[in-house]
C-alpha positions as CSV (number, residue, x, y, z in Angstrom):
1,M,0.0,0.0,0.0
2,P,1.5,3.4,-0.9
3,R,2.2,5.8,1.9
4,R,3.0,9.5,1.7
5,R,5.6,11.1,3.9
6,S,5.7,14.8,4.9
7,P,7.5,17.2,2.6
8,R,11.2,17.2,3.1
9,A,13.3,20.3,3.5
10,W,14.5,21.8,0.3
11,T,18.3,22.2,-0.2
12,E,19.8,25.4,-1.5
13,A,20.3,23.8,-4.9
14,E,16.6,23.0,-5.1
15,S,15.3,26.5,-4.1
16,W,13.0,28.3,-6.4
17,S,12.9,31.9,-7.5
18,D,9.9,34.0,-6.5
19,S,8.5,33.8,-10.1
20,D,8.7,29.9,-10.0
21,A,7.0,29.8,-6.6
22,H,4.3,32.2,-7.9
23,A,3.8,30.1,-11.1
24,F,3.3,27.0,-8.9
25,E,0.7,28.9,-6.7
26,V,-1.2,30.0,-9.7
27,F,-1.2,26.5,-11.2
28,L,-2.5,25.1,-7.9
29,A,-5.2,27.7,-7.7
30,N,-6.4,26.9,-11.3
31,F,-5.9,23.1,-11.5
32,R,-6.4,20.0,-9.4
33,T,-3.6,17.6,-10.4
34,V,-3.5,14.0,-9.3
35,I,-1.8,10.7,-10.2
36,I,-4.0,7.6,-10.1
37,V,-2.6,4.2,-9.5
38,L,-3.9,1.9,-12.2
39,S,-2.3,-1.4,-11.2
40,G,-1.0,-3.3,-8.2
41,G,-2.4,-3.5,-4.7
42,A,-3.2,0.3,-4.5
43,S,-5.1,0.3,-7.8
44,G,-7.6,3.1,-7.9
45,M,-6.0,5.3,-5.3
46,E,-5.4,9.0,-6.1
47,Y,-2.6,11.2,-4.9
48,V,-2.9,14.9,-5.2
49,L,0.2,16.7,-6.5
50,D,0.3,19.7,-4.2
51,Q,4.1,19.9,-3.8
52,R,6.6,21.2,-6.3
53,R,8.6,18.0,-6.2
54,V,7.3,14.5,-5.3
55,S,9.6,11.6,-5.2
56,L,8.3,8.1,-5.9
57,G,9.8,4.7,-5.1
58,R,10.0,1.8,-2.7
59,G,11.5,4.1,0.0
60,P,12.6,4.9,2.6
61,G,13.0,8.6,2.1
62,V,10.5,9.2,-0.8
63,D,7.4,11.3,-0.7
64,L,5.2,8.5,-2.1
65,A,6.3,5.0,-1.2
66,C,4.9,2.0,-2.9
67,D,5.4,-1.5,-1.5
68,D,6.5,-3.1,-4.9
69,E,9.7,-4.9,-5.5
70,S,9.8,-3.7,-9.1
71,L,10.5,-0.2,-8.0
72,A,13.9,1.2,-7.0
73,C,14.1,2.8,-3.6
74,E,14.2,6.2,-5.3
75,H,12.6,5.5,-8.7
76,A,11.4,8.8,-10.1
77,V,10.3,12.3,-9.3
78,L,7.5,14.5,-10.5
79,E,8.6,18.1,-10.7
80,F,6.8,21.3,-11.4
81,A,8.4,23.1,-14.4
82,D,7.3,25.3,-17.2
83,G,3.7,25.5,-16.1
84,G,3.1,21.8,-15.5
85,F,4.7,18.6,-14.1
86,R,7.5,16.6,-15.6
87,L,8.5,13.0,-14.9
88,R,12.2,12.4,-14.3
89,S,13.5,8.9,-13.9
90,L,16.2,8.3,-11.3
91,T,16.9,4.8,-12.5
92,D,17.5,2.8,-15.7
93,A,15.2,4.4,-18.4
94,A,13.9,0.9,-19.3
95,E,12.2,0.8,-15.8
96,T,10.4,4.1,-16.4
97,C,8.0,4.5,-19.3
98,L,5.6,7.1,-20.6
99,N,2.7,6.1,-22.8
100,G,4.4,2.8,-23.4
101,G,7.9,4.0,-24.3
102,P,11.0,4.3,-22.1
103,V,11.7,7.8,-20.8
104,E,14.4,9.6,-18.8
105,M,12.6,12.9,-18.5
106,A,9.4,14.3,-20.1
107,T,6.8,16.9,-19.6
108,L,3.5,15.2,-18.7
109,K,0.2,16.1,-20.5
110,P,-3.3,15.4,-19.1
111,G,-4.2,11.8,-19.7
112,D,-0.6,10.5,-19.9
113,R,0.1,7.1,-18.5
114,F,3.4,6.4,-16.9
115,Q,4.9,3.2,-15.6
116,L,7.4,2.8,-12.8
117,G,8.6,-0.8,-12.6
118,T,5.4,-2.8,-13.1
119,L,3.1,-0.1,-11.6
120,L,1.0,1.9,-14.0
121,F,-0.2,5.5,-13.1
122,S,-2.4,8.1,-14.9
123,Y,-1.7,11.8,-14.8
124,V,-4.9,13.8,-14.4
125,V,-5.3,17.6,-14.5
126,E,-8.7,19.1,-13.9
127,P,-9.7,22.8,-13.9
128,R,-10.9,24.0,-10.6
129,S,-14.5,25.3,-10.7
130,G,-14.5,29.1,-10.8
131,A,-10.9,29.2,-12.0
């Protein structure tokens, strides 16, 4: 069963400019963004992307840990960049796929499916009502 840990402290190298932080706040105000687990024991579960960087893997030390041996301890990260989220693999590209093909890093589009090890996820972006 996946578990979520509290946000970790950002290092100096990971700090954002004021304009980056503002862009993220505007994005969150206008869109609800989630990943949905499509396979494995946690199938159907949703995770709201409300942090600028979310690490995924088997853990320990990741933001979203999944109890699945096909994942590396730190498998991938979802990072806010250029007005949306991108997927960045932290392991062999063959173990991370986007829409069926291996990927090292790519910007996600609504409806994209990505696979980490044997687990499949869907990336969903919904406009907030009144936004």
